[in-house]
N, CA, C and O atoms as CSV, one atom per row, in Angstrom:
chain,resi,resn,atom,element,x,y,z
A,1,MET,N,N,0.783,-1.208,0.000
A,1,MET,CA,C,0.000,0.000,0.000
A,1,MET,C,C,0.827,1.277,0.000
A,1,MET,O,O,0.378,2.280,-0.555
A,2,PRO,N,N,2.026,1.287,0.602
A,2,PRO,CA,C,2.803,2.519,0.561
A,2,PRO,C,C,3.071,2.985,-0.866
A,2,PRO,O,O,3.186,4.186,-1.109
A,3,GLY,N,N,3.172,2.060,-1.805
A,3,GLY,CA,C,3.395,2.430,-3.197
A,3,GLY,C,C,2.220,3.201,-3.785
A,3,GLY,O,O,2.407,4.076,-4.630
A,4,VAL,N,N,1.010,2.876,-3.338
A,4,VAL,CA,C,-0.178,3.556,-3.837
A,4,VAL,C,C,-0.136,5.030,-3.440
A,4,VAL,O,O,-0.439,5.908,-4.247
A,5,VAL,N,N,0.234,5.285,-2.221
A,5,VAL,CA,C,0.304,6.666,-1.755
A,5,VAL,C,C,1.373,7.420,-2.535
A,5,VAL,O,O,1.165,8.564,-2.939
A,6,GLN,N,N,2.515,6.776,-2.744
A,6,GLN,CA,C,3.597,7.412,-3.476
A,6,GLN,C,C,3.203,7.668,-4.922
A,6,GLN,O,O,3.416,8.765,-5.437
A,7,GLU,N,N,2.630,6.668,-5.583
A,7,GLU,CA,C,2.262,6.821,-6.985
A,7,GLU,C,C,1.154,7.835,-7.180
A,7,GLU,O,O,1.115,8.510,-8.208
A,8,GLY,N,N,0.265,7.956,-6.231
A,8,GLY,CA,C,-0.837,8.900,-6.340
A,8,GLY,C,C,-0.433,10.320,-5.979
A,8,GLY,O,O,-1.286,11.199,-5.856
A,9,GLY,N,N,0.852,10.546,-5.812
A,9,GLY,CA,C,1.303,11.890,-5.480
A,9,GLY,C,C,0.833,12.333,-4.100
A,9,GLY,O,O,0.678,13.528,-3.845
A,10,GLY,N,N,0.605,11.364,-3.207
A,10,GLY,CA,C,0.160,11.719,-1.864
A,10,GLY,C,C,-1.315,12.043,-1.791
A,10,GLY,O,O,-1.768,12.625,-0.805
A,11,ARG,N,N,-2.069,11.684,-2.799
A,11,ARG,CA,C,-3.494,12.043,-2.834
A,11,ARG,C,C,-4.296,11.351,-1.740
A,11,ARG,O,O,-5.241,11.926,-1.200
A,12,LEU,N,N,-3.920,10.115,-1.414
A,12,LEU,CA,C,-4.639,9.411,-0.362
A,12,LEU,C,C,-4.436,10.133,0.973
A,12,LEU,O,O,-5.391,10.346,1.719
A,13,ARG,N,N,-3.211,10.501,1.261
A,13,ARG,CA,C,-2.911,11.223,2.490
A,13,ARG,C,C,-3.642,12.577,2.500
A,13,ARG,O,O,-4.203,12.983,3.518
A,14,GLU,N,N,-3.625,13.257,1.366
A,14,GLU,CA,C,-4.305,14.556,1.258
A,14,GLU,C,C,-5.805,14.401,1.478
A,14,GLU,O,O,-6.418,15.226,2.156
A,15,ALA,N,N,-6.399,13.359,0.917
A,15,ALA,CA,C,-7.836,13.128,1.093
A,15,ALA,C,C,-8.160,12.857,2.555
A,15,ALA,O,O,-9.165,13.347,3.071
A,16,ARG,N,N,-7.314,12.078,3.227
A,16,ARG,CA,C,-7.527,11.820,4.653
A,16,ARG,C,C,-7.431,13.101,5.464
A,16,ARG,O,O,-8.225,13.324,6.378
A,17,GLN,N,N,-6.458,13.946,5.132
A,17,GLN,CA,C,-6.293,15.211,5.847
A,17,GLN,C,C,-7.509,16.106,5.633
A,17,GLN,O,O,-7.988,16.744,6.571
A,18,ARG,N,N,-8.001,16.154,4.413
A,18,ARG,CA,C,-9.194,16.969,4.136
A,18,ARG,C,C,-10.402,16.445,4.896
A,18,ARG,O,O,-11.202,17.217,5.424
A,19,GLY,N,N,-10.523,15.125,4.944
A,19,GLY,CA,C,-11.629,14.520,5.676
A,19,GLY,C,C,-11.556,14.856,7.153
A,19,GLY,O,O,-12.572,15.173,7.771
A,20,ALA,N,N,-10.360,14.787,7.723
A,20,ALA,CA,C,-10.183,15.132,9.139
A,20,ALA,C,C,-10.461,16.611,9.363
A,20,ALA,O,O,-11.055,16.993,10.372
A,21,PHE,N,N,-10.032,17.437,8.424
A,21,PHE,CA,C,-10.254,18.881,8.538
A,21,PHE,C,C,-11.741,19.201,8.504
A,21,PHE,O,O,-12.235,19.954,9.343
A,22,SER,N,N,-12.458,18.631,7.536
A,22,SER,CA,C,-13.883,18.942,7.431
A,22,SER,C,C,-14.667,18.355,8.597
A,22,SER,O,O,-15.689,18.916,8.991
A,23,ALA,N,N,-14.207,17.230,9.162
A,23,ALA,CA,C,-14.899,16.635,10.307
A,23,ALA,C,C,-14.842,17.545,11.529
A,23,ALA,O,O,-15.762,17.543,12.347
A,24,ARG,N,N,-13.781,18.315,11.657
A,24,ARG,CA,C,-13.665,19.227,12.801
A,24,ARG,C,C,-14.700,20.335,12.748
A,24,ARG,O,O,-15.014,20.929,13.780
A,25,PHE,N,N,-15.238,20.628,11.569
A,25,PHE,CA,C,-16.126,21.770,11.414
A,25,PHE,C,C,-17.554,21.387,11.055
A,25,PHE,O,O,-18.317,22.233,10.588
A,26,ARG,N,N,-17.927,20.140,11.262
A,26,ARG,CA,C,-19.317,19.743,11.010
A,26,ARG,C,C,-20.225,20.488,11.965
A,26,ARG,O,O,-19.942,20.577,13.160
A,27,GLY,N,N,-21.305,21.017,11.446
A,27,GLY,CA,C,-22.265,21.722,12.270
A,27,GLY,C,C,-21.895,23.168,12.555
A,27,GLY,O,O,-22.583,23.835,13.328
A,28,THR,N,N,-20.830,23.663,11.954
A,28,THR,CA,C,-20.459,25.055,12.167
A,28,THR,C,C,-20.916,25.880,10.982
A,28,THR,O,O,-21.261,25.348,9.927
A,29,SER,N,N,-20.912,27.182,11.173
A,29,SER,CA,C,-21.389,28.070,10.114
A,29,SER,C,C,-20.397,28.126,8.959
A,29,SER,O,O,-19.224,27.781,9.105
A,30,GLY,N,N,-20.892,28.566,7.815
A,30,GLY,CA,C,-20.027,28.737,6.657
A,30,GLY,C,C,-18.935,29.751,6.917
A,30,GLY,O,O,-17.830,29.624,6.388
A,31,SER,N,N,-19.232,30.769,7.736
A,31,SER,CA,C,-18.231,31.772,8.075
A,31,SER,C,C,-17.071,31.141,8.833
A,31,SER,O,O,-15.907,31.423,8.551
A,32,ALA,N,N,-17.397,30.288,9.793
A,32,ALA,CA,C,-16.358,29.640,10.583
A,32,ALA,C,C,-15.488,28.739,9.705
A,32,ALA,O,O,-14.271,28.678,9.879
A,33,ILE,N,N,-16.113,28.055,8.779
A,33,ILE,CA,C,-15.348,27.191,7.879
A,33,ILE,C,C,-14.452,28.029,6.972
A,33,ILE,O,O,-13.295,27.676,6.744
A,34,GLY,N,N,-14.982,29.135,6.456
A,34,GLY,CA,C,-14.179,30.027,5.621
A,34,GLY,C,C,-12.984,30.572,6.364
A,34,GLY,O,O,-11.896,30.685,5.799
A,35,ILE,N,N,-13.175,30.911,7.628
A,35,ILE,CA,C,-12.075,31.411,8.450
A,35,ILE,C,C,-11.041,30.324,8.666
A,35,ILE,O,O,-9.841,30.562,8.537
A,36,ALA,N,N,-11.508,29.131,8.996
A,36,ALA,CA,C,-10.583,28.019,9.236
A,36,ALA,C,C,-9.774,27.687,7.988
A,36,ALA,O,O,-8.573,27.431,8.080
A,37,ILE,N,N,-10.407,27.688,6.847
A,37,ILE,CA,C,-9.699,27.386,5.597
A,37,ILE,C,C,-8.663,28.460,5.296
A,37,ILE,O,O,-7.545,28.149,4.886
A,38,ALA,N,N,-9.030,29.725,5.499
A,38,ALA,CA,C,-8.083,30.818,5.242
A,38,ALA,C,C,-6.873,30.718,6.166
A,38,ALA,O,O,-5.742,30.950,5.741
A,39,ILE,N,N,-7.110,30.373,7.425
A,39,ILE,CA,C,-6.005,30.246,8.381
A,39,ILE,C,C,-5.139,29.045,8.035
A,39,ILE,O,O,-3.913,29.147,8.009
A,40,GLU,N,N,-5.770,27.914,7.771
A,40,GLU,CA,C,-5.016,26.695,7.440
A,40,GLU,C,C,-4.178,26.874,6.182
A,40,GLU,O,O,-3.064,26.356,6.094
A,41,SER,N,N,-4.711,27.607,5.211
A,41,SER,CA,C,-4.005,27.765,3.937
A,41,SER,C,C,-3.032,28.940,3.949
A,41,SER,O,O,-2.208,29.071,3.043
A,42,GLY,N,N,-3.120,29.797,4.970
A,42,GLY,CA,C,-2.237,30.958,5.045
A,42,GLY,C,C,-2.657,32.102,4.139
A,42,GLY,O,O,-1.877,33.027,3.907
A,43,GLU,N,N,-3.873,32.052,3.626
A,43,GLU,CA,C,-4.374,33.101,2.742
A,43,GLU,C,C,-5.134,34.134,3.569
A,43,GLU,O,O,-6.364,34.165,3.574
A,44,TRP,N,N,-4.378,34.976,4.266
A,44,TRP,CA,C,-4.946,35.940,5.203
A,44,TRP,C,C,-5.900,36.921,4.535
A,44,TRP,O,O,-6.885,37.341,5.142
A,45,GLU,N,N,-5.615,37.288,3.293
A,45,GLU,CA,C,-6.456,38.259,2.592
A,45,GLU,C,C,-7.885,37.767,2.433
A,45,GLU,O,O,-8.818,38.565,2.341
A,46,SER,N,N,-8.052,36.461,2.401
A,46,SER,CA,C,-9.394,35.910,2.193
A,46,SER,C,C,-10.217,35.869,3.481
A,46,SER,O,O,-11.354,35.396,3.465
A,47,LEU,N,N,-9.669,36.350,4.588
A,47,LEU,CA,C,-10.408,36.354,5.852
A,47,LEU,C,C,-11.462,37.460,5.929
A,47,LEU,O,O,-12.442,37.325,6.661
A,48,ALA,N,N,-11.275,38.531,5.197
A,48,ALA,CA,C,-12.179,39.682,5.313
A,48,ALA,C,C,-13.635,39.300,5.055
A,48,ALA,O,O,-14.524,39.728,5.790
A,49,LYS,N,N,-13.882,38.511,4.037
A,49,LYS,CA,C,-15.265,38.168,3.678
A,49,LYS,C,C,-15.943,37.299,4.743
A,49,LYS,O,O,-17.040,37.645,5.181
A,50,PRO,N,N,-15.337,36.185,5.180
A,50,PRO,CA,C,-16.025,35.398,6.213
A,50,PRO,C,C,-16.134,36.120,7.554
A,50,PRO,O,O,-17.088,35.890,8.297
A,51,LEU,N,N,-15.180,36.986,7.876
A,51,LEU,CA,C,-15.291,37.753,9.118
A,51,LEU,C,C,-16.433,38.764,9.023
A,51,LEU,O,O,-17.185,38.949,9.980
A,52,SER,N,N,-16.558,39.404,7.887
A,52,SER,CA,C,-17.655,40.354,7.678
A,52,SER,C,C,-19.011,39.656,7.712
A,52,SER,O,O,-20.013,40.255,8.103
A,53,ALA,N,N,-19.041,38.404,7.305
A,53,ALA,CA,C,-20.300,37.651,7.279
A,53,ALA,C,C,-20.898,37.488,8.674
A,53,ALA,O,O,-22.107,37.299,8.805
A,54,PHE,N,N,-20.072,37.557,9.715
A,54,PHE,CA,C,-20.603,37.486,11.074
A,54,PHE,C,C,-21.561,38.639,11.346
A,54,PHE,O,O,-22.473,38.515,12.164
A,55,LEU,N,N,-21.356,39.749,10.666
A,55,LEU,CA,C,-22.188,40.929,10.893
A,55,LEU,C,C,-23.456,40.934,10.040
A,55,LEU,O,O,-24.347,41.754,10.263
A,56,ASP,N,N,-23.542,40.032,9.075
A,56,ASP,CA,C,-24.733,39.973,8.219
A,56,ASP,C,C,-25.990,39.661,9.022
A,56,ASP,O,O,-27.052,40.232,8.775
A,57,ASP,N,N,-25.861,38.752,9.983
A,57,ASP,CA,C,-26.976,38.428,10.862
A,57,ASP,C,C,-26.409,38.131,12.245
A,57,ASP,O,O,-26.148,36.980,12.595
A,58,VAL,N,N,-26.230,39.175,13.004
A,58,VAL,CA,C,-25.608,39.074,14.324
A,58,VAL,C,C,-26.405,38.162,15.252
A,58,VAL,O,O,-25.837,37.551,16.157
A,59,SER,N,N,-27.700,38.068,15.037
A,59,SER,CA,C,-28.535,37.250,15.919
A,59,SER,C,C,-28.172,35.767,15.876
A,59,SER,O,O,-28.504,35.026,16.801
A,60,LYS,N,N,-27.509,35.335,14.838
A,60,LYS,CA,C,-27.117,33.931,14.710
A,60,LYS,C,C,-25.870,33.589,15.526
A,60,LYS,O,O,-25.539,32.415,15.690
A,61,HIS,N,N,-25.182,34.607,16.034
A,61,HIS,CA,C,-23.902,34.387,16.704
A,61,HIS,C,C,-23.939,34.870,18.142
A,61,HIS,O,O,-24.607,35.849,18.476
A,62,SER,N,N,-23.212,34.166,18.974
A,62,SER,CA,C,-23.113,34.581,20.378
A,62,SER,C,C,-22.095,35.710,20.500
A,62,SER,O,O,-21.302,35.957,19.591
A,63,GLY,N,N,-22.136,36.378,21.630
A,63,GLY,CA,C,-21.150,37.412,21.902
A,63,GLY,C,C,-19.746,36.845,21.881
A,63,GLY,O,O,-18.810,37.502,21.426
A,64,LEU,N,N,-19.599,35.616,22.375
A,64,LEU,CA,C,-18.290,34.967,22.394
A,64,LEU,C,C,-17.783,34.690,20.981
A,64,LEU,O,O,-16.607,34.906,20.687
A,65,ASP,N,N,-18.666,34.212,20.111
A,65,ASP,CA,C,-18.279,33.984,18.712
A,65,ASP,C,C,-17.835,35.293,18.048
A,65,ASP,O,O,-16.863,35.329,17.294
A,66,LEU,N,N,-18.567,36.354,18.347
A,66,LEU,CA,C,-18.259,37.648,17.730
A,66,LEU,C,C,-16.938,38.217,18.225
A,66,LEU,O,O,-16.182,38.791,17.441
A,67,ILE,N,N,-16.648,38.067,19.516
A,67,ILE,CA,C,-15.382,38.603,20.020
A,67,ILE,C,C,-14.215,37.757,19.520
A,67,ILE,O,O,-13.124,38.278,19.287
A,68,ARG,N,N,-14.436,36.477,19.357
A,68,ARG,CA,C,-13.386,35.627,18.767
A,68,ARG,C,C,-13.105,36.058,17.333
A,68,ARG,O,O,-11.949,36.123,16.913
A,69,ALA,N,N,-14.162,36.351,16.587
A,69,ALA,CA,C,-13.987,36.828,15.210
A,69,ALA,C,C,-13.260,38.168,15.197
A,69,ALA,O,O,-12.436,38.422,14.318
A,70,ALA,N,N,-13.565,39.026,16.171
A,70,ALA,CA,C,-12.881,40.316,16.269
A,70,ALA,C,C,-11.388,40.115,16.515
A,70,ALA,O,O,-10.565,40.842,15.958
A,71,HIS,N,N,-11.035,39.140,17.339
A,71,HIS,CA,C,-9.626,38.864,17.606
A,71,HIS,C,C,-8.921,38.300,16.371
A,71,HIS,O,O,-7.758,38.614,16.122
A,72,VAL,N,N,-9.613,37.479,15.610
A,72,VAL,CA,C,-9.029,36.982,14.356
A,72,VAL,C,C,-8.801,38.152,13.400
A,72,VAL,O,O,-7.772,38.222,12.729
A,73,ALA,N,N,-9.764,39.067,13.343
A,73,ALA,CA,C,-9.620,40.255,12.487
A,73,ALA,C,C,-8.428,41.093,12.932
A,73,ALA,O,O,-7.680,41.605,12.101
A,74,GLN,N,N,-8.254,41.231,14.233
A,74,GLN,CA,C,-7.124,42.006,14.752
A,74,GLN,C,C,-5.797,41.348,14.392
A,74,GLN,O,O,-4.893,42.007,13.879
A,75,GLN,N,N,-5.683,40.076,14.655
A,75,GLN,CA,C,-4.421,39.375,14.431
A,75,GLN,C,C,-4.050,39.281,12.955
A,75,GLN,O,O,-2.871,39.300,12.600
A,76,SER,N,N,-5.051,39.182,12.110
A,76,SER,CA,C,-4.786,39.029,10.676
A,76,SER,C,C,-4.710,40.365,9.954
A,76,SER,O,O,-4.174,40.452,8.849
A,77,GLY,N,N,-5.250,41.412,10.583
A,77,GLY,CA,C,-5.307,42.707,9.908
A,77,GLY,C,C,-6.365,42.741,8.822
A,77,GLY,O,O,-6.322,43.599,7.941
A,78,GLN,N,N,-7.313,41.819,8.875
A,78,GLN,CA,C,-8.378,41.708,7.876
A,78,GLN,C,C,-9.726,41.758,8.573
A,78,GLN,O,O,-9.864,41.274,9.696
A,79,GLY,N,N,-10.702,42.330,7.928
A,79,GLY,CA,C,-12.061,42.305,8.454
A,79,GLY,C,C,-12.369,43.464,9.375
A,79,GLY,O,O,-11.482,44.228,9.754
A,80,PRO,N,N,-13.656,43.588,9.738
A,80,PRO,CA,C,-14.152,44.723,10.525
A,80,PRO,C,C,-13.996,44.498,12.035
A,80,PRO,O,O,-14.978,44.232,12.728
A,81,MET,N,N,-12.784,44.603,12.534
A,81,MET,CA,C,-12.487,44.319,13.932
A,81,MET,C,C,-13.385,45.088,14.904
A,81,MET,O,O,-14.007,44.481,15.777
A,82,MET,N,N,-13.460,46.401,14.765
A,82,MET,CA,C,-14.225,47.213,15.713
A,82,MET,C,C,-15.727,46.930,15.626
A,82,MET,O,O,-16.407,46.901,16.651
A,83,ASP,N,N,-16.241,46.727,14.439
A,83,ASP,CA,C,-17.672,46.409,14.304
A,83,ASP,C,C,-17.992,45.072,14.968
A,83,ASP,O,O,-19.037,44.921,15.600
A,84,LEU,N,N,-17.093,44.110,14.823
A,84,LEU,CA,C,-17.286,42.815,15.465
A,84,LEU,C,C,-17.229,42.951,16.984
A,84,LEU,O,O,-18.027,42.343,17.697
A,85,ALA,N,N,-16.289,43.748,17.474
A,85,ALA,CA,C,-16.165,43.954,18.923
A,85,ALA,C,C,-17.416,44.649,19.478
A,85,ALA,O,O,-17.930,44.265,20.529
A,86,LYS,N,N,-17.892,45.661,18.775
A,86,LYS,CA,C,-19.099,46.367,19.226
A,86,LYS,C,C,-20.307,45.434,19.248
A,86,LYS,O,O,-21.108,45.473,20.183
A,87,ALA,N,N,-20.439,44.601,18.228
A,87,ALA,CA,C,-21.544,43.643,18.186
A,87,ALA,C,C,-21.422,42.629,19.324
A,87,ALA,O,O,-22.425,42.235,19.918
A,88,ALA,N,N,-20.196,42.209,19.623
A,88,ALA,CA,C,-19.974,41.256,20.712
A,88,ALA,C,C,-20.373,41.853,22.046
A,88,ALA,O,O,-21.042,41.197,22.844
A,89,VAL,N,N,-19.971,43.089,22.300
A,89,VAL,CA,C,-20.302,43.752,23.557
A,89,VAL,C,C,-21.810,43.954,23.673
A,89,VAL,O,O,-22.370,43.830,24.763
A,90,ALA,N,N,-22.461,44.258,22.576
A,90,ALA,CA,C,-23.916,44.434,22.595
A,90,ALA,C,C,-24.633,43.148,22.996
A,90,ALA,O,O,-25.734,43.193,23.544
A,91,LYS,N,N,-24.008,42.002,22.724
A,91,LYS,CA,C,-24.620,40.713,23.055
A,91,LYS,C,C,-23.972,40.050,24.266
A,91,LYS,O,O,-24.295,38.907,24.588
A,92,ALA,N,N,-23.069,40.746,24.935
A,92,ALA,CA,C,-22.261,40.147,25.997
A,92,ALA,C,C,-23.065,39.727,27.220
A,92,ALA,O,O,-22.729,38.732,27.863
A,93,ASP,N,N,-24.115,40.461,27.553
A,93,ASP,CA,C,-24.844,40.232,28.803
A,93,ASP,C,C,-23.834,40.221,29.959
A,93,ASP,O,O,-23.124,41.203,30.172
A,94,ASP,N,N,-23.775,39.126,30.692
A,94,ASP,CA,C,-22.838,39.071,31.811
A,94,ASP,C,C,-21.711,38.063,31.555
A,94,ASP,O,O,-21.130,37.525,32.497
A,95,ASN,N,N,-21.409,37.815,30.296
A,95,ASN,CA,C,-20.356,36.863,29.955
A,95,ASN,C,C,-18.984,37.523,30.132
A,95,ASN,O,O,-18.619,38.396,29.344
A,96,PRO,N,N,-18.228,37.126,31.140
A,96,PRO,CA,C,-16.936,37.765,31.396
A,96,PRO,C,C,-15.921,37.531,30.282
A,96,PRO,O,O,-15.011,38.339,30.097
A,97,HIS,N,N,-16.064,36.443,29.544
A,97,HIS,CA,C,-15.131,36.149,28.461
A,97,HIS,C,C,-15.251,37.190,27.348
A,97,HIS,O,O,-14.250,37.609,26.767
A,98,VAL,N,N,-16.467,37.594,27.064
A,98,VAL,CA,C,-16.685,38.609,26.032
A,98,VAL,C,C,-16.136,39.948,26.503
A,98,VAL,O,O,-15.437,40.636,25.758
A,99,TRP,N,N,-16.453,40.315,27.744
A,99,TRP,CA,C,-15.985,41.605,28.267
A,99,TRP,C,C,-14.465,41.656,28.339
A,99,TRP,O,O,-13.861,42.667,27.979
A,100,LEU,N,N,-13.844,40.584,28.799
A,100,LEU,CA,C,-12.385,40.547,28.873
A,100,LEU,C,C,-11.776,40.569,27.478
A,100,LEU,O,O,-10.765,41.233,27.247
A,101,GLY,N,N,-12.391,39.842,26.549
A,101,GLY,CA,C,-11.912,39.845,25.168
A,101,GLY,C,C,-11.979,41.219,24.539
A,101,GLY,O,O,-11.063,41.629,23.827
A,102,ALA,N,N,-13.068,41.933,24.803
A,102,ALA,CA,C,-13.216,43.294,24.272
A,102,ALA,C,C,-12.208,44.234,24.915
A,102,ALA,O,O,-11.613,45.076,24.242
A,103,TYR,N,N,-12.023,44.084,26.212
A,103,TYR,CA,C,-11.073,44.932,26.938
A,103,TYR,C,C,-9.650,44.749,26.399
A,103,TYR,O,O,-8.954,45.725,26.118
A,104,THR,N,N,-9.230,43.495,26.258
A,104,THR,CA,C,-7.867,43.257,25.768
A,104,THR,C,C,-7.700,43.738,24.331
A,104,THR,O,O,-6.638,44.237,23.957
A,105,LEU,N,N,-8.730,43.590,23.542
A,105,LEU,CA,C,-8.674,44.067,22.163
A,105,LEU,C,C,-8.460,45.582,22.119
A,105,LEU,O,O,-7.618,46.075,21.368
A,106,ILE,N,N,-9.215,46.302,22.916
A,106,ILE,CA,C,-9.120,47.761,22.961
A,106,ILE,C,C,-7.747,48.195,23.487
A,106,ILE,O,O,-7.129,49.104,22.933
A,107,ILE,N,N,-7.277,47.553,24.541
A,107,ILE,CA,C,-5.967,47.894,25.109
A,107,ILE,C,C,-4.854,47.605,24.109
A,107,ILE,O,O,-3.967,48.436,23.912
A,108,GLU,N,N,-4.890,46.444,23.480
A,108,GLU,CA,C,-3.853,46.075,22.512
A,108,GLU,C,C,-3.816,47.026,21.323
A,108,GLU,O,O,-2.755,47.268,20.749
A,109,GLU,N,N,-4.965,47.559,20.956
A,109,GLU,CA,C,-5.033,48.490,19.831
A,109,GLU,C,C,-4.745,49.933,20.245
A,109,GLU,O,O,-4.658,50.822,19.397
A,110,GLY,N,N,-4.596,50.161,21.553
A,110,GLY,CA,C,-4.321,51.495,22.041
A,110,GLY,C,C,-5.509,52.434,21.921
A,110,GLY,O,O,-5.331,53.640,21.747
A,111,LEU,N,N,-6.706,51.901,22.010
A,111,LEU,CA,C,-7.918,52.679,21.824
A,111,LEU,C,C,-8.623,53.034,23.129
A,111,LEU,O,O,-9.741,53.549,23.105
A,112,GLU,N,N,-7.986,52.768,24.264
A,112,GLU,CA,C,-8.662,52.977,25.544
A,112,GLU,C,C,-9.005,54.427,25.827
A,112,GLU,O,O,-9.914,54.685,26.616
A,113,ARG,N,N,-8.330,55.367,25.230
A,113,ARG,CA,C,-8.616,56.784,25.470
A,113,ARG,C,C,-9.595,57.350,24.457
A,113,ARG,O,O,-10.045,58.486,24.608
A,114,ARG,N,N,-9.925,56.608,23.458
A,114,ARG,CA,C,-10.844,57.040,22.406
A,114,ARG,C,C,-12.290,56.950,22.904
A,114,ARG,O,O,-12.660,55.984,23.572
A,115,SER,N,N,-13.095,57.950,22.581
A,115,SER,CA,C,-14.480,57.910,23.046
A,115,SER,C,C,-15.420,57.396,21.991
A,115,SER,O,O,-16.624,57.303,22.230
């Protein structure tokens, strides 16, 4: 069998990797899958669209999901970081993870003095 993998140019291994990759994201939104694919492939420029998609219907996402997306936008330099953070805070309720995530995002960006 090792010859099959070699002769197929590693296609069997690649197919297994793709299967494992897609299995990790079953039941997740298309935005989350788009983000994961962009990160896995290193194509940072393609993150803007799936990150922006979180704002298309904010009601579908938790405050935690939105603040995580805001952090991905910050780290990649792609997408609407501040809009995602504002949407996350609006849905935060009493979730300390969202509030702490928003706080660290603002501090890291040096925006704490901005009104």
